[in-house]
N, C-alpha and C positions, 0 to 999 in steps of 0.2 A: 407799718413795719412791712416789707413785703415778704412774698408769700405766692406758694409757685402751685397750680391746681390744674387738675388734667383733665379735661374736660372732649367728651366723646364730640363728634362733630356736628350730630341734632343738637346738644345741649349746646354747643357753640354757637350753630347759624340760632338757636333761640338769644342765646346773652349778646350775639349782636344786634339782631333787629329790637329786642327792647330797649338796648343802648340807644341807640337809632329812633323810636316811636317815644321816647321820655327824654331824649337832648343830655344823654346822660356819659358816661365811660361808663366801659362794663365795670372797671372797680367798682363804680356809685351803685349801681345796680346788684353789684354779690355782696356790696353791702349793708343796702335797704335791705336785698330780700332775709338776711342771717338777722338784723334786726325785727326785720316784723317777722319769723318767725321766733327767736327767743321770744317776743309779748306773745307770743299764737301760746307757745306753754306755759309760759306764766300766769298766764291767764286760764287755763285751763286747770293747769296746778290749781292753781286759789279758789278757783266754780269746786272741783270735786271735793267731798267729803266721803263720806263709810257709806251712803247710799251710791254710792257712782265709783265705788270701788270695786261695790260686789254684783251691782246690777245686770249684769251681763249673764248672773250666776240664778237670778233668780226664777223660778219657775221651769228653769231647764232639768228639771227632776223629777221623773216619773212614779207616784207609788203603786205600781202597775190595778191599779182600780181599786187600792187598799181602802178608800174613802178618807185615808187619815183626819182631817179637819173637819169631820161632821161629828155631832154631836158628843165632841168635848169634853164640852160645862159635864155633861150625863156623864160621860165616861172617866171622867176623876169623879165627880161624886159615888158611884160604884166602889171605886179602886177603895176609897179611903175607907167607906163605912164595911169591904172586905177587910182589911188591917186591922179596923177598930172589931171586929167583931173575930179575928184571930188571937188578934193579944186578949180581947177576954176569956178565948176558951183555951187558951194555952196555959 
């Protein structure tokens, strides 16, 4: 199916050079490039899972030195004890 694409001068020179170097027509080079791009995108999507979706967010927040992940077990145990005391006293 015929299609027109407008290229800037630099891209057109690059396309002409690639076509000559590969011994292909410009159309063949463009079709190959589109197929290659589609395969890359498909493999990127297949390889990505939940972790990859949020990887750029991991470690980006700062607690301001609050040490939120320090001694969490001890803090949780203290919280449970305080709740139990409050229920008994109430």
